[in-house]
C-alpha positions in Angstrom: 182.4 62.3 176.8 181.6 65.7 178.2 179.0 66.2 180.7 175.7 67.5 178.9 174.7 69.4 181.8 177.8 71.6 181.7 178.0 72.0 177.9 176.7 75.2 176.2 175.8 75.9 172.6 177.5 78.8 171.1 177.0 81.1 168.1 179.4 79.0 165.8 177.5 75.8 166.4 180.2 73.9 168.4 179.9 73.0 172.1 181.8 74.7 174.9 182.4 73.2 178.3 183.4 76.3 180.2 181.5 79.4 181.0 184.6 81.5 180.5 184.7 80.3 176.8 180.8 81.2 176.5 181.2 84.7 177.9 184.2 85.6 175.8 182.3 85.1 172.6 182.3 88.3 170.5 179.1 90.4 170.6 178.8 90.5 166.7 175.6 92.6 166.8 177.3 95.5 169.0 180.2 95.5 166.7 178.0 96.9 163.8 178.3 100.4 163.0 175.7 102.9 164.2 174.2 103.5 160.9 173.4 99.9 160.5 172.0 99.5 164.2 170.0 102.7 163.7 168.4 101.0 160.6 167.5 98.0 162.4 166.1 99.9 165.4 164.0 102.0 163.0 161.9 98.9 162.3 160.8 98.7 166.0 158.0 100.6 168.0 159.9 103.6 169.8 159.5 102.0 173.2 161.2 98.6 172.0 164.0 100.8 170.6 164.4 102.7 173.9 164.7 99.4 175.7 167.9 98.4 173.9 169.6 101.3 175.9 169.7 98.9 178.8 171.8 96.4 177.1 175.2 98.1 177.6 176.9 101.5 177.5 177.6 101.0 173.7 173.8 100.8 173.2 172.8 103.9 175.5 172.3 106.5 172.8 171.9 104.5 169.7 168.1 104.5 169.7 168.1 108.4 169.5 169.1 108.2 166.0 166.0 106.3 164.6 164.2 107.4 161.6 160.8 106.0 162.5 158.5 107.0 165.5 155.7 104.5 166.2 153.6 104.2 169.3 150.1 103.0 170.5 148.1 104.8 173.4 148.1 101.7 175.4 151.8 101.9 175.9 152.6 105.6 176.0 150.8 109.0 176.4 151.0 111.4 173.6 152.7 114.0 175.9 155.5 111.7 176.5 155.8 110.9 172.8 156.1 114.6 172.2 159.0 114.7 174.6 160.8 111.8 173.1 160.6 113.5 169.7 162.8 116.3 171.0 165.5 113.8 172.3 165.9 112.1 168.8 169.1 113.4 167.0 168.4 112.2 163.4 168.0 115.3 161.1 165.1 113.2 159.2 162.2 111.3 160.6 160.7 109.3 157.8 157.8 107.7 159.4 155.4 108.9 162.1 152.7 106.3 163.2 150.2 107.1 166.0 147.3 104.5 166.7 144.8 104.1 169.4 142.1 101.8 170.4 139.3 102.2 172.9 138.5 105.5 174.6 140.2 104.3 177.8 143.4 104.1 175.9 143.2 107.6 174.6 144.8 110.6 176.5 143.4 114.0 175.7 145.5 115.7 173.0 145.2 119.4 172.7 145.6 121.1 169.3 148.6 123.1 170.5 150.7 120.3 171.6 149.7 118.4 168.3 150.8 121.4 166.2 154.0 121.7 167.9 154.7 117.9 167.3 153.8 118.1 163.5 155.8 121.2 163.1 158.8 119.3 164.5 158.2 116.3 162.0 157.8 118.7 159.1 161.1 120.4 159.8 162.7 116.9 159.7 161.2 116.2 156.2 158.6 113.5 157.3 157.6 111.3 154.5 154.8 109.1 156.1 152.2 110.2 158.7 149.7 107.6 159.8 146.8 108.2 162.3 144.8 105.0 162.7 142.3 103.4 165.0 141.8 99.8 165.8 138.0 100.2 165.9 135.4 102.7 165.2 135.7 104.6 168.5 134.2 108.0 167.8 137.1 109.8 169.7 138.3 112.9 167.4 142.0 113.2 167.1 143.2 116.7 166.4 144.9 117.4 163.1 146.3 120.9 162.8 146.5 122.8 159.5 150.2 122.4 159.2 150.0 118.7 158.2 148.5 119.9 154.8 151.5 122.1 154.2 154.4 119.6 153.8 156.4 119.2 150.7 158.3 116.1 152.0 155.0 114.1 152.7 154.6 111.0 150.4 152.0 108.9 152.4 149.3 110.4 154.6 146.8 108.0 156.6 144.0 109.9 158.1 141.5 107.1 158.5 140.8 107.4 162.0 138.0 109.7 163.3 139.7 113.2 163.1 139.0 116.9 164.2 140.0 119.5 161.7 140.8 123.1 162.2 141.0 123.6 158.5 138.0 125.6 157.3 137.0 125.6 153.7 134.9 127.7 151.2 132.3 125.5 149.7 132.0 127.6 146.7 135.7 127.4 145.5 137.0 124.6 147.8 139.7 126.7 149.1 140.6 127.4 152.6 138.8 130.3 154.2 141.3 131.2 156.8 144.2 131.6 154.5 145.7 128.3 155.4 148.3 127.2 152.7 147.8 123.7 151.3 150.9 122.2 149.7 151.3 118.5 149.1 153.3 118.3 145.8 154.8 114.9 146.6 151.8 113.2 148.3 151.4 109.8 146.4 149.1 108.0 148.8 146.1 109.3 150.7 143.8 107.5 153.1 140.9 109.6 154.5 137.7 109.1 156.5 135.1 111.7 155.3 131.9 112.5 156.7 129.1 115.0 156.0 131.0 118.0 157.7 134.4 117.2 156.1 132.9 116.6 152.6 134.5 119.6 150.9 137.9 118.6 152.4 138.2 115.5 150.1 137.8 117.6 146.9 140.2 120.0 148.2 143.0 117.7 149.1 142.7 115.8 145.9 143.1 119.0 144.0 146.2 120.0 145.8 147.8 116.3 145.3 149.0 116.5 141.7 151.0 113.3 141.7 148.4 111.3 143.8 148.5 107.6 142.8 146.6 105.7 145.7 143.4 107.0 147.3 141.4 105.2 150.1 138.3 106.7 151.3 135.9 105.6 154.1 132.6 107.7 153.6 130.0 108.4 156.0 127.6 110.6 154.0 124.3 109.5 155.5 122.9 113.0 155.4 124.5 114.3 152.1 123.4 113.9 148.7 125.5 116.5 146.8 127.3 114.9 143.8 130.8 113.8 144.6 133.5 114.2 142.0 136.9 112.5 142.1 139.4 114.2 139.7 142.9 112.9 139.7 144.8 112.6 136.5 147.7 110.3 137.9 145.5 108.2 140.1 146.3 104.5 139.7 144.3 102.9 142.7 140.9 104.0 144.3 139.3 102.4 147.2 135.8 103.6 148.3 134.0 102.2 151.4 130.7 103.5 152.3 130.6 102.7 156.0 126.9 103.3 156.6 123.8 103.4 154.2 123.6 106.7 152.6 121.2 108.7 150.5 121.4 108.2 146.8 124.1 110.5 145.4 126.0 110.6 142.2 129.8 109.7 142.1 131.7 111.0 139.2 135.3 109.4 138.7 137.6 111.3 136.4 140.9 109.2 136.7 142.1 108.2 133.1 145.1 106.2 134.4 143.2 104.1 137.0 144.5 100.6 137.2 142.8 99.3 140.3 139.4 100.0 141.5 137.5 98.9 144.7 134.0 100.1 145.6 131.8 99.0 148.6 128.6 101.0 148.3 125.0 100.0 148.3 123.2 102.9 147.1 125.3 105.5 145.1 125.2 105.9 141.5 128.7 105.9 139.7 129.9 106.8 136.4 133.1 107.6 134.7 133.8 110.9 133.2 136.8 109.5 131.4 136.9 105.7 130.8 140.1 104.2 132.4 141.6 102.3 129.4 144.4 101.0 131.8 142.0 99.4 134.4 143.2 95.9 135.2 141.5 95.0 138.4 138.1 95.9 139.8 136.1 94.7 142.8 132.5 96.1 142.9 130.1 95.4 145.9 126.8 97.1 145.6 125.2 94.6 148.2 127.2 95.4 151.1 124.0 96.2 153.2 121.4 93.4 152.8 118.6 95.8 154.2 119.5 98.4 151.6 116.1 98.0 149.7 114.2 98.9 153.1 116.5 101.6 154.2 116.8 103.5 151.0 114.4 105.5 149.0 115.4 104.0 145.7 114.7 101.6 142.9 116.9 98.6 142.7 116.0 98.4 139.1 117.2 101.9 138.3 120.5 101.2 140.3 121.1 98.1 138.4 120.5 99.9 135.0 122.8 102.7 135.9 125.4 100.6 137.6 125.6 98.2 134.6 126.5 101.1 132.5 129.2 101.9 134.8 130.6 98.5 134.8 130.5 98.3 131.1 133.0 101.1 131.2 135.6 98.5 132.8 136.0 96.6 129.5 139.8 96.6 129.9 140.0 94.6 133.1 141.7 91.2 133.6 140.2 90.5 137.0 136.7 91.4 138.0 134.7 90.8 141.2 131.1 91.7 141.1 128.7 91.4 144.0 125.3 93.0 143.0 121.6 92.5 142.9 120.5 89.5 141.0 119.0 91.4 138.1 122.3 93.3 137.3 123.0 90.7 134.7 119.8 91.3 133.0 120.9 94.9 132.2 124.6 94.3 131.8 124.6 92.8 128.2 122.7 95.7 126.7 120.7 98.7 127.3 118.6 100.8 125.0 119.8 98.7 122.0 123.5 99.6 122.8 126.2 97.2 121.5 127.2 94.6 123.9 130.7 95.5 125.5 133.5 93.0 124.9 136.0 92.4 127.7 138.8 90.9 125.7 141.3 91.0 128.6 139.1 89.3 131.3 140.4 86.0 132.5 139.0 86.0 136.0 135.4 86.8 137.0 133.8 86.3 140.5 130.1 86.9 141.2 127.2 85.9 143.3 124.2 84.0 142.1 120.9 84.6 144.2 118.8 82.0 142.3 119.2 79.4 139.7 117.2 81.4 137.3 120.1 84.0 137.3 122.3 81.4 135.7 120.5 82.1 132.3 121.2 85.9 132.9 124.8 85.3 133.9 125.5 83.3 130.7 124.3 86.3 128.6 126.9 88.3 130.6 129.6 85.6 129.8 129.0 86.3 126.1 131.1 89.6 126.9 133.9 87.5 128.3 135.2 85.6 125.3 138.7 84.8 127.0 137.4 83.9 130.5 139.4 81.1 132.0 138.4 81.2 135.7 134.8 81.7 137.0 134.0 81.7 140.7 130.5 81.8 141.8 129.0 82.0 145.3 125.4 80.5 145.7 123.6 83.0 147.9 121.1 82.1 150.6 119.2 85.3 150.1 116.2 83.4 148.3 116.7 80.1 150.1 113.1 80.0 151.0 112.0 80.5 147.5 111.1 77.3 145.5 113.4 76.8 142.6 113.4 74.7 139.4 116.2 74.1 137.2 116.0 75.1 133.5 118.7 74.8 131.1 119.4 77.8 128.9 119.3 77.7 125.3 122.3 80.1 124.1 125.7 79.5 125.5 128.8 81.7 125.5 131.9 80.7 123.5 134.1 80.8 126.6 132.2 78.0 128.1 133.3 75.6 125.3 136.8 76.9 124.5 138.4 78.8 127.4 137.0 77.9 130.8 139.6 75.9 132.7 138.5 76.3 136.3 135.2 76.9 138.0 134.8 77.5 141.7 131.4 77.3 143.3 131.1 78.5 146.9 128.3 77.9 149.4 127.2 74.7 147.6 124.4 73.1 149.5 124.0 69.9 147.3 120.2 70.6 146.3 118.9 68.8 143.3 119.1 72.2 141.2 122.5 72.6 142.0 123.4 69.1 141.1 121.6 69.7 137.7 123.7 72.9 137.3 127.0 71.2 137.8 125.9 68.4 135.4 125.1 71.1 132.8 128.5 72.7 133.3 130.3 69.4 132.8 128.4 68.7 129.7 129.2 71.9 128.0 132.6 73.1 129.4 134.8 71.0 126.9 138.2 72.3 128.2 137.4 72.6 131.9 140.0 70.8 134.0 139.1 71.5 137.5 135.7 72.3 139.5 136.1 73.3 142.9 133.0 72.8 145.2 133.0 74.5 148.6 130.2 73.6 151.0 128.7 76.3 153.2 130.1 77.0 156.7 128.3 75.3 159.5 124.8 76.7 160.3 124.2 76.2 164.0 120.8 74.6 163.8 122.1 72.2 161.1 125.5 71.4 162.7 124.5 67.9 163.5 123.7 67.0 159.8 126.5 68.8 158.3 128.7 65.8 157.8 125.8 63.7 156.4 125.1 66.5 154.0 128.6 66.5 152.8 128.9 62.9 152.2 125.7 63.0 150.2 126.8 65.9 148.1 130.3 64.1 147.5 128.6 61.1 146.1 126.1 63.0 143.9 129.1 65.0 142.4 131.5 62.1 142.1 128.9 60.0 140.3 128.8 62.8 137.7 132.5 62.7 137.3 132.4 59.1 136.1 130.5 60.4 132.9 133.0 63.5 132.5 136.4 61.8 133.2 138.3 64.9 131.7 137.3 67.2 134.4 138.5 66.7 138.1 136.1 67.6 140.9 137.4 68.9 144.1 135.2 69.0 147.2 135.9 71.1 150.3 133.8 70.9 153.3 133.6 71.6 156.9 134.3 68.0 157.6 135.3 66.4 154.3 137.8 67.2 151.7 137.9 64.9 148.6 138.5 64.6 145.0 136.9 62.8 142.1 140.2 61.1 141.4 139.9 58.9 144.6 136.4 57.8 143.8 136.2 54.3 142.5 133.3 51.9 142.6 131.5 54.0 145.2 134.6 54.0 147.5 135.6 57.6 148.4 139.1 58.2 149.6 139.0 61.5 151.5 140.2 63.5 154.6 137.6 63.7 157.4 138.1 66.5 159.9 137.9 64.9 163.5 138.7 66.9 166.7 140.1 69.8 164.5 142.5 67.4 162.5 142.2 66.1 159.0 142.4 62.3 159.1 142.9 60.3 155.8 140.2 57.7 155.5 138.0 55.8 153.0 134.2 55.2 153.2 131.8 53.2 151.0 128.9 55.7 150.0 125.7 53.9 150.3 122.9 56.4 149.3 119.6 56.2 147.8 
């Protein structure tokens, strides 16, 4: 038998006992053609691609043909990046990605050098430009006017803090310095907009006729002029208000919109044209919990206007709604209007601040006749308020005939919550699974978390004995268990011990 210390494993899986045989193995990667190697290296950051030039003479100049140029200021100064661009031999540079982190990583980038860099990219038919920041460092990265005059550009990400030379006429939203804006093939645009750059958003969208994906980070804290987004081919819209702003009206005119995501606590939204093709919507009107104190506006008025906006999404199949508790009060009807019907909706996720909201939520569920999955988050916002469970009288049809799965998060196991679960189990006739998620550990209650989860499991699984058609799955910080494993008070479960889940059984003895 060969000595194991002298044997080597080679690429075809057999053992070699001699170094000569090992070194004579063919370098199959180097035998690939240059176009294939260039395609592989184009998936790497530029500095990693350059390092391959040290492998052998064969690799010395392969990296110069890459079509992707990606770097971070931690690893390379921009002056060096601009010089490397001149060394690339490919007639086409498809992707240019530039990112920076903290101010200590950022070398000063002059407009003149930036303009030379982007002009070089435009001449090589650049398709993707991404300038991003790893945090909210307020460093301004210069963006010359020539970036907005590029026919080949398909994806433009300017979500970092940017410094523009583009000057606009606020009356007609056109460049005041004669700069040409031409983005005929741009399909995806990500933009950070503040008060100063407000007009830039409307102008860019106007000159992007085939735009399909628009992602906005807005800081309009000192701006209350109505914002209008008009884009006939837009399919995806993502709006994130990064800081609380004054109340403003936002009009969306995108008839082909299929996906909508909004995170904004105070603006008033409305559709100019109802998007009949809308499939997925995620609406968060409570992203700043102190919004009521900071903003000079009425929660009731906002809920009333916002409910009308949401009713315009009646074509959606997937809806996430995080709003103020009285939203459901206004959602069903307003000024004797006919209640909307969401025929396509099968998944609905929302937040419940109090158990009294359950009655209002059920009124909303009347609009969702084909709902199959309901996800509720029990909020802590009114945790100090004393609550009493009161069963509603009128129930929606989907609760009896369609709902197959309900998920309840932040479940604390209070008496009212147990009564709510009992009510659901008693009326949701086709419900197959009820998933209960305990809250994450609260520091001051960390020592009692395991005990509280044990009590919740026992109370829930006792209910499951009466409603044998529904499986209850409990997921906590310490305990994972299923009602299928509950027999005669003995619970088979997994308990987290030293960051590991251990299978075990315990006999639940509770009052």
